[in-house]
C-alpha atoms as one frame of an Amber mdcrd trajectory, in Angstrom:
protein
  -9.309   9.607   7.902  -7.006  12.317   6.624  -5.619  12.882  10.101  -4.962
   9.152  10.558  -3.143   8.895   7.236  -1.049  11.999   7.816  -0.294  11.604
  11.525  -0.664   7.965  12.556   1.089   6.094   9.772   4.765   5.440  10.300
   6.723   2.687   8.606  10.444   2.928   9.327  12.883   2.136   6.563  15.848
   0.141   7.754  18.781  -1.087   5.664  18.043  -4.414   3.976  20.770  -6.081
   5.998  18.927  -5.123   9.190  15.519  -6.479   8.187  16.675  -9.610   6.342
  16.674 -11.337   9.715  12.903 -11.831  10.155  13.358 -12.494  13.862  15.008
  -9.120  14.550  13.115  -6.517  16.537  13.429  -3.961  13.737  12.104  -6.349
  11.117   9.125  -7.319  13.267   8.347  -3.680  14.052   8.518  -2.686  10.388
   6.209  -5.561   9.436   3.660  -4.661  12.127   3.620  -1.052  10.952   3.226
  -2.145   7.314   0.240  -4.379   8.083  -1.305  -1.674  10.222  -1.109   0.694
   7.236  -2.659  -1.961   4.955  -5.527  -2.270   7.413  -5.961   1.500   7.338
  -6.005   1.391   3.519  -8.738  -1.247   3.591 -10.742   0.864   6.054 -10.322
   4.021   3.969 -11.591   2.402   0.778 -14.597   0.946   2.609 -15.989   4.471
   2.372 -16.173   4.142  -1.426 -19.603   5.282  -2.573 -20.092   7.391   0.562
 -17.127   9.765   0.391 -16.128  11.374  -2.911 -14.004   9.011  -4.975 -11.309
  11.601  -5.696 -10.856  12.212  -1.952 -10.575   8.485  -1.238  -8.138   7.934
  -4.081  -6.015  10.815  -2.840  -5.939   9.478   0.731  -5.733   5.795  -0.053
  -3.577   5.732  -3.157  -1.597   8.962  -3.426  -0.829   9.313   0.246  -1.064
   5.912   1.907  -0.038   3.531  -0.874   2.498   5.675  -2.728   3.978   7.435
   0.287   4.226   4.563   2.761   3.245   1.118   1.537   5.008   1.143  -1.806
   8.347   2.104  -0.244   8.139  -0.914   2.027   7.078  -3.204  -0.817   9.971
  -2.026  -2.982  12.412  -2.719  -0.127  11.044  -6.215   0.454  13.072  -8.862
  -1.401  11.217 -10.443  -4.307   9.554 -13.660  -3.233   6.576 -14.926  -1.261
   6.578 -12.046   1.264   6.547  -9.434  -1.503   3.781 -11.260  -3.361   1.692
 -11.495  -0.190   2.041  -7.758   0.443   1.097  -6.866  -3.132  -1.839  -9.266
  -3.058  -3.235  -7.723   0.130  -2.927  -4.202  -1.294  -4.705  -5.223  -4.508
  -7.460  -6.897  -2.472  -8.191  -3.548  -0.808  -8.892  -1.719  -4.067 -12.549
  -1.362  -5.100 -13.269  -3.017  -8.465 -15.515  -0.082  -9.357 -12.462   2.140
  -9.732 -11.297   0.051 -12.685 -14.552  -0.429 -14.596 -14.134   2.452 -17.042
 -10.459   1.877 -17.821  -9.334   0.759 -21.256  -7.396  -2.508 -21.562  -3.784
  -2.269 -20.437  -4.270   0.976 -18.514  -4.503   1.733 -14.825  -5.296   4.587
 -12.486  -2.668   7.333 -12.560  -2.067   6.865  -8.824  -1.224   3.195  -9.412
   1.439   3.602 -12.103   4.416   2.919  -9.825   2.681   0.019  -8.114   1.698
  -1.441 -11.506   5.280  -1.188 -12.717   6.436  -3.100  -9.656   3.833  -5.807
 -10.293   4.962  -6.134 -13.889   8.566  -6.640 -12.804
């Protein structure tokens, strides 16, 4: 899993003007790479309860979400596409990770993502 996250994930960042045209080759490529990384995130967290939680959180949240997915989400204009991306990321996260949190708090690895959701 570590090797896949570190070596196989690539989401190019293009200027907004380039990807605003959803039919452009660059926009389509960036979207395919984003959804491929979301699928990898969902596969990584499926190992919850089998692999140590701190290892999964490091791979899934610190590396995959914060390093790749969040950059793409932040560069996606606010609207239905951004909401869909955020929703799919949230759907990947195991509920168990949030059971012991106090109200109004989140996992340290999710601070930036939470701030984006609040905005």
